[in-house]
C-alpha angles and dihedrals in degrees: 000000000000120000114258112258116245112239117210107231117237110266118236094165094134097032093235106200131169109229125218119216137152105171130064094233089056090054091047090052093052092047090048090054088065087066088241121168110279093237089049090052091060093045095048094044087066090059096047103089140030115226110204110207120189121209128188129216101002108177124255090247096047100045100069092041089051092052091047093054093045091051089051090061095045100264131102142219136210122212138159120297089234089072090075096055095030091242092135130054095212139002140202110245133203115206118204116193146125123253091259092049091053090050088057095041100051098062088050092052091049089065094051131092130228095069093301091126089060091042091054091054092050093048091048092051092047094050094047092047092048096052096038113116133170137075125314129181119229107200114215129196092274107358137029133235125213115216134175099039090093136336108293131206130228112203119217123224113176114193091190134112094220112036110138096244112019104016111150093008094116107035094161124058091230089059093048091048092050091049091050094051089047090055090051090051089051091057109274112154093197132026116217112203118193133183102178128059113234097183116136109289095009119162111245117254121216119245090241095055091044092053092049089057099047102032099080093044092051093046091050092049096044095092099017105054115094091200136051119279127224126202112217103210144127094202116096095207091052090049092051092049092045094052090049087051094053109282115141102189133042112214104197116185089192092062098238092295088146115086090212091053089052090051091051091049092050096045097040095054088224122149113245135216107207109202129191119238134148116227117333134312088268095053106022095104093050094085118035097156115124125167089200111010102190092037091051095046089045092050093047092051091047092052093046094051093045088052090048093053091048086053092056104267110139112241091228089063094058129103126175132219121186089211106238109210093012105113092337135107123236090263093047094049089051090051092053091047093052092047098040092124092067090072089062083079087076089068097240131106110267122234120199123192112188100137114143092336119156096246087069090069127236125116094250134027092247088062092060103073099109094042089048091055093046089051091051091052092047090050092050093048090049092054107270110150097199131028123198115221144164090208104062105167101050089042091051090051094050093047092049089062089048088052093049091050090048090054091051092050098048104042104151119257118260093235110089119237096016096123094042090057090054090073096046117118110244 
């Protein structure tokens, strides 16, 4: 018999470990744990993470200048090959830089021609919106909603005979009212009342029929609900009546494309969830072709919110929802879920509604509880401020663990002023 071969054990003398971090305060905390000089913590934190920023249609003259300036501060940029031989008029550009490099880049761009001054302002706003954390108050028509302190839950109550998951579950207003109050007790921060099914291929409901369904529920909840109320509607007349009856938020699956809905939102002082959807519920699955899914959804939401603001809706009242399952395939919905945090760059709280939708798998909506909870957790981890769900209590419990883990990860560094110095221009 041959002698056993001695195997050298793997060495972990130095405990080499790849760290995972997403936020600047996480980076600062890890650097601080090395007992580095406080001033050095602030300097090194700015070097600890690359922030990729994608731009569309940067002009032929601006693209090479943008890359040159980014290289000069230690970053880099990718643009179309055609920029080099002038075979394109414009190019998408991907910027790759740390926070500190952007802070040095932006003043340089503001002194440049070819639209780079405006570009610098937009990049600055997107970066600051993306990294912003902490509570903000969204003031509704009657009550306010706090978002950003921890992931919040929006409870669904459909007063419809044909919704894909809970249609016909609450045939009487008293049952729907009791269900809504129960969701509030379970931890919902917002109650979403709907009177029209918007599942794929749904037959449209008239505004009159929709209002007959939701009116008694809203009236019963007006003085009884301990949390704000949202009206899930795409009909401006229903939205106006609902706000008058006590609703605080308008949840419009058509993304305020209706001029009348924008007028109602502006006049009613309600907060508004602007969702992305192609076409109508009856036609939205007819065209699922996107050349750049996330870019197109982002662009559509940017245009919708800009139009809303021009129509008189206050920016601080807007929330955005990329519309999982609304004109998207299962794969596309999953992509939007995984990249939900990108929509924070718009500067508004992000709402994700994945609950019981078919892209989660399972033959029937009732078989999608576990996947729905997992989707809510993923959305919260990626930066969603509000998740819409039919199953409030298990979702609240799961998100409470996410919030506790988040607090553990981002305990502030002991050294004073470290995080403040991260944002300093240098």
